[in-house]
N, C-alpha and C positions, 0 to 999 in steps of 0.2 A: 863788563857793566854796562856800559854807558847804554846802549837802548833801553834795559831794564828800569835804571834809574832816571832816563827820561819821561818813561811811563809813569814809573810812580811819582815824579812831579808833575805831569799833566794829568793826572788825575783828581789831583786836587779843584775842586771847581771855584774858580773864581769870575771875577766880574770888571771889566775895564770901561773905564768910561770914554768913549770918543766924542769929542766936541766937532759941531754940525760948522767949525769956521770955516769952511771954505777955502782951506789951505792945503787941502791936496791931500793925499792917502800918504800914512805915517810907514813910510818905506822898512822903520827900523822893528815891523812887526808882521812887515809881507815878507814871505819864502820870494828869494829871485838866487838868479845864478850867481854863482861866485863870491857871493856874501860872506864865507867863513874859510877862514885860515888856523882854525884850532882841529886838532886831535880830536879821536873821542875819548881819551884818556885827561885832557882840559877838559870837556865839556863835561862830564862826569865829575870831576875835580870843582869846577864850579858848581855844579851842581848842587853836592854836596857842603860847599860854601853856604849856600843862599839855603838850604835846609837846615843849616845852624842855625845861621842867622835867624830863620823865622821861628825857631824853637825856642831862641832863648829872648825873644822882643815881644811887648807887651804894644808898642808904636805903634798905633796904625799909620801912620806918614810911612813907619820902615818898614811895614809889612806892605804897603804900596809901592814900596819902591821895590821891595825883592819880588813881589809878584810881576810887574814892571819887568824887570830884568830875566827874570824865568821866561816870559814870553819872548821877550828877546834871544836869551839866546836856542830856547825851543824853536823859535825862526830860522836863525844862521844855522843850527842844527839841520833842520827840513833843508834848507838851501845847499848845503854841502851832500845832501844825499839825491 
């Protein structure tokens, strides 16, 4: 279910602001080899946990954190594949 869970979460349309501060790239959201150490089951569990949190919150700050974390997990997953 790992890939389908990621696909379902990836289908959510979210926008992330990326400041143009000159600090360089945000490597937490850029796929790169060797970034992941999680199993597919761990990815699935983390994605489900984030989905539960998103379904149970109305806080904009919490939703932004959830979407940021989801992006990081997706990046980590892609780095492993």
